[in-house]
C-alpha positions in Angstrom: -33.0 39.5 5.8 -33.9 36.2 5.3 -32.2 36.3 1.8 -29.6 37.2 3.5 -28.7 34.8 5.8 -29.4 31.9 3.2 -26.6 33.4 1.4 -24.2 33.2 4.1 -25.1 30.0 5.0 -24.6 28.8 1.9 -21.0 30.8 1.5 -20.4 29.1 4.9 -21.2 25.5 4.0 -19.4 26.0 0.9 -16.1 27.3 2.5 -16.1 24.4 4.9 -16.9 22.1 2.4 -14.4 23.1 0.1 -11.5 20.6 -0.5 -14.7 17.9 -1.6 -14.5 17.3 -4.9 -17.7 15.2 -5.7 -18.0 15.7 -10.3 -14.4 15.9 -11.2 -13.7 12.1 -11.1 -15.0 9.4 -12.7 -15.3 6.5 -10.5 -16.3 3.3 -12.2 -17.0 0.1 -10.8 -15.9 -2.8 -12.2 -17.5 -6.7 -11.6 -14.8 -8.6 -12.6 -14.6 -12.0 -14.0 -12.2 -14.5 -13.5 -10.4 -14.0 -10.4 -11.1 -15.7 -6.9 -9.7 -15.0 -3.5 -8.7 -12.1 -1.6 -6.5 -9.6 -3.5 -3.3 -9.1 -1.4 -1.3 -7.1 -3.8 -1.7 -5.5 -7.5 1.0 -4.4 -10.0 0.0 -2.7 -13.3 2.5 -1.8 -16.5 0.1 0.3 -17.6 -3.4 1.3 -17.1 -4.8 -2.1 -19.2 -2.4 -5.1 -18.1 -1.6 -5.6 -14.6 -1.3 -8.1 -11.7 -3.2 -9.4 -8.6 -1.8 -12.2 -5.8 -4.3 -13.6 -4.6 -5.0 -16.6 -1.7 -7.7 -18.4 -1.0 -8.3 -21.4 1.9 -10.3 -24.1 -0.2 -11.8 -27.2 2.3 -12.1 -30.8 0.8 -15.8 -31.9 0.6 -17.5 -33.1 3.7 -20.1 -36.3 4.2 -23.3 -35.6 5.4 -22.0 -37.6 8.8 -19.1 -34.9 9.0 -21.8 -32.3 8.6 -23.7 -33.5 11.7 -20.3 -34.2 13.6 -19.8 -31.0 16.0 -16.1 -32.4 16.8 -15.4 -32.7 13.4 -12.6 -30.0 11.6 -12.7 -30.1 7.8 -9.0 -30.6 6.3 -8.3 -27.0 4.1 -5.9 -26.2 2.0 -4.0 -22.1 1.2 -4.0 -21.8 -2.2 -1.8 -18.6 -3.6 -2.6 -17.4 -6.8 -1.5 -14.9 -9.3 -4.5 -13.3 -11.9 -3.7 -11.4 -14.9 -5.3 -8.8 -16.6 -5.4 -7.2 -20.1 -8.6 -4.9 -20.4 -8.1 -3.0 -17.2 -9.2 -5.1 -14.6 -12.9 -6.5 -16.2 -11.2 -9.8 -16.8 -8.8 -11.8 -15.1 -6.8 -15.5 -16.0 -4.8 -17.2 -13.4 -1.4 -17.7 -14.8 -0.4 -20.0 -11.9 -0.5 -20.9 -8.2 1.3 -22.4 -5.4 -0.5 -25.0 -2.6 0.1 -24.3 1.0 0.8 -20.6 0.5 -0.5 -17.2 1.3 0.9 -14.1 -0.3 1.0 -10.9 1.9 1.7 -7.5 1.3 5.1 -7.2 1.8 6.4 -6.4 -1.5 9.2 -5.5 -4.1 9.4 -4.3 -7.9 12.4 -4.4 -9.1 13.8 -5.1 -12.7 10.5 -6.3 -14.4 9.6 -8.8 -11.3 7.7 -8.8 -8.4 9.0 -10.0 -5.1 6.0 -10.9 -2.9 6.4 -12.6 0.6 4.3 -15.7 1.1 3.9 -17.9 4.3 3.3 -22.1 4.6 0.6 -21.4 8.0 0.7 -24.8 8.7 4.1 -25.2 8.9 5.8 -21.8 10.3 7.7 -21.1 7.3 8.1 -17.7 5.5 9.3 -17.6 1.5 10.0 -14.9 -0.9 8.7 -15.5 -4.2 10.0 -13.9 -7.0 7.7 -13.7 -10.2 8.8 -12.2 -14.0 6.3 -9.9 -15.7 8.2 -10.5 -18.7 7.7 -14.4 -19.1 4.3 -14.4 -16.6 6.4 -17.2 -14.2 7.6 -17.8 -11.1 11.3 -17.7 -10.9 11.6 -19.0 -7.7 10.8 -19.0 -4.3 13.6 -18.5 -1.6 12.9 -19.5 2.7 13.9 -17.0 5.0 13.4 -17.2 9.0 12.4 -13.9 8.6 11.1 -11.1 6.4 10.8 -7.7 7.2 11.1 -4.7 5.8 12.5 -4.7 1.8 13.5 -2.1 -0.5 15.8 -1.9 -3.4 18.7 0.7 -4.4 18.2 0.3 -7.6 21.3 -1.9 -7.5 20.7 -4.2 -5.0 17.7 -5.6 -2.5 17.6 -5.6 1.1 15.9 -7.9 3.6 15.7 -7.3 6.9 15.9 -11.6 7.6 16.6 -11.5 11.3 15.2 -10.1 14.4 17.1 -7.0 15.1 19.0 -4.4 13.7 20.6 -5.1 10.6 19.6 -5.7 7.0 21.4 -8.6 4.5 21.9 -7.6 1.0 20.7 -9.2 -2.2 21.4 -9.5 -5.4 18.5 -9.9 -8.1 18.7 -13.8 -7.6 18.2 -13.0 -3.6 22.0 -14.3 -3.3 23.6 -12.7 -0.3 26.3 -10.3 -0.4 26.7 -9.1 2.6 25.0 -7.1 5.9 24.1 -3.6 6.9 24.1 -2.3 10.7 20.7 -0.8 10.1 16.5 -1.5 11.0 14.2 -0.1 8.8 10.2 -0.8 8.8 8.0 -2.1 6.3 7.7 1.6 4.9 11.0 2.6 3.4 12.3 5.0 0.6 15.9 5.3 -1.1 16.7 7.9 -2.6 19.8 10.0 -3.4 22.0 7.1 -1.9 19.9 8.0 1.5 17.3 5.4 3.1 14.5 6.8 4.9 12.2 4.1 7.0 9.1 4.5 9.3 10.1 3.1 12.7 8.4 2.6 16.2 9.7 2.7 19.8 8.4 0.8 22.9 5.4 3.0 23.1 4.2 2.4 19.5 5.0 5.8 18.5 6.5 6.1 15.2 9.7 8.3 14.0 11.3 8.6 10.5 14.9 7.1 10.4 17.3 8.8 7.5 20.2 6.7 7.0 23.2 7.4 4.6 27.4 6.4 4.3 27.8 9.8 6.8 25.3 8.9 9.6 22.2 8.0 11.2 19.9 10.3 12.5 15.7 10.6 13.2 13.8 13.2 10.8 12.3 15.6 13.2 8.9 16.1 11.9 5.5 17.9 13.9 3.9 14.0 12.8 3.7 10.8 13.9 4.6 9.2 10.3 2.5 6.7 9.1 3.5 6.1 5.4 6.3 7.3 3.0 6.7 7.9 -0.5 9.3 9.2 -3.5 7.9 12.8 -4.9 10.4 13.8 -7.2 14.2 12.9 -7.2 14.9 15.2 -4.4 12.2 15.0 -1.9 9.8 12.6 -0.1 6.7 12.9 0.9 5.3 11.9 4.4 1.8 11.4 5.8 0.4 10.7 9.2 -1.2 12.1 12.4 -0.9 15.4 13.8 1.0 15.0 17.5 -0.8 18.1 18.6 -4.4 17.0 17.1 -5.1 12.9 16.8 -7.9 14.2 14.4 -5.9 15.5 12.0 -3.9 13.9 9.1 -0.8 16.1 7.8 1.0 15.6 5.0 5.2 17.0 4.3 7.3 17.0 2.1 11.2 16.6 3.0 14.1 17.6 0.5 16.8 15.3 1.2 19.8 17.6 0.1 18.8 20.6 2.1 17.1 18.2 4.7 14.2 21.1 5.5 10.3 19.8 6.0 7.5 21.8 3.9 3.9 21.6 4.9 1.8 20.0 1.8 -2.0 19.9 3.6 -3.7 19.3 6.9 -7.0 17.3 6.3 -9.1 17.5 9.9 -11.4 15.1 11.0 -9.7 12.2 10.3 -7.6 9.7 12.4 -6.1 7.1 9.5 -4.4 7.4 6.7 -2.8 5.1 4.1 -2.3 4.1 0.4 0.0 7.0 -0.4 1.0 6.9 -3.9 2.7 9.6 -6.1 3.8 9.6 -9.6 4.7 12.5 -12.4 1.0 13.2 -12.9 -0.8 12.3 -9.0 -0.3 12.0 -5.5 -3.3 10.5 -3.5 -3.9 8.5 -0.6 -6.9 7.5 1.9 -8.4 9.1 4.9 -10.8 7.7 6.9 -12.1 7.0 10.9 -13.5 3.9 12.0 -17.1 4.1 12.5 -18.4 1.2 14.8 -16.8 -2.3 13.8 -16.0 -0.6 10.5 -13.7 1.8 8.8 -14.8 4.6 6.4 -12.4 6.0 4.1 -12.4 9.1 1.7 -10.0 10.1 -1.1 -7.5 13.1 -1.5 -5.2 13.8 -4.0 -3.0 16.1 -5.6 -3.1 16.7 -10.0 -0.5 19.7 -9.8 2.8 17.7 -7.4 1.3 19.0 -4.0 0.1 22.7 -4.8 -3.6 22.0 -3.9 -5.5 19.5 -2.8 -9.0 17.8 -3.1 -11.3 15.0 -1.4 -13.2 12.5 -3.0 -16.0 10.8 -1.6 -16.0 6.7 -2.6 -18.4 5.1 -3.7 -17.4 2.4 -1.9 -15.6 3.2 1.1 -14.5 0.3 3.4 -12.7 -2.3 1.6 -9.7 -0.4 0.0 -7.3 -2.6 -0.1 -5.1 -2.8 -2.0 -5.0 -0.4 -4.1 -2.4 0.6 -7.3 -1.6 3.9 -8.7 -0.8 4.2 -12.3 -0.1 6.9 -15.1 -3.5 8.6 -14.0 -5.7 6.1 -13.0 -6.3 4.5 -9.0 -7.3 0.7 -8.9 -9.0 0.2 -5.7 -9.7 -3.7 -4.7 -12.7 -3.8 -3.0 -13.6 -6.9 -2.0 -15.8 -9.7 -3.3 -15.7 -9.3 -7.7 -15.5 -5.4 -7.6 -12.4 -3.2 -8.0 -13.1 0.9 -8.0 -11.6 2.6 -11.2 -11.0 6.2 -11.0 -10.0 8.4 -13.4 -8.0 11.5 -12.6 -7.8 12.9 -16.4 
């Protein structure tokens, strides 16, 4: 009888943990060299060659008299820097920097360039910096009164540059071409001549809005969307909190032609989702919970285009931004001088 009970207990534990996968992924902690500051965004051209967009605040050296003065406030300078690696994140070299700037993660990659938002905190100004990855040079920076969502349709760039429900259309040099009377959030995807954007109402609840030449409408789902990503040429994947259970994260697929939704996966016991990414080989993201003053995350992923899913416990699970998926490798900046490299092959 005892052996039977033990067998049943083992089976129940195995069933309850069926999504977890501790051993199949190769996880490497990289103690990198040459990079300083906080990474706001990472972009990789291939598994070896990539860029990190960082900022650091540096203070001038203080005299002993200044150190002993409780009313003295040291002068400081924000520096936005772009670093490059050619060996998969082990070593980084600074390629350029801008003083009195901070990068932040409102970014578009378009035609061999990274368009990243920066600000001058002390003078209350915001800019978009265009960095060319073919030349490793900043082509220009352009000031805007406001920078909201930013996306492209493969031909032009669209930026919410004013408060309100309109976006401005630009060419690759950010020369204005026109305006569109739509509102876009920070997470948007353009697919099959339709724009899908996550917005929030006055109560703070999120919803998905679809824009096309024919109409503008909300996409009804059973989740409050938080992340959206292109799955293929016809479908997008939406991740968010389940409306009926706030301790469950749901993934759904939306066919932009038929306008039908399909439930992909539910992750019980999680309240946060972020970092949803997809390519031809991997779909992945991060789910987590607030634990005291920290947030703990696990990695979820699918290697068969969303048919089956697994969860991987992260080696370092509290600092997980930014992250970037390239080919079958996920790089996660883990704070300090460390990057997690997760291989899905």
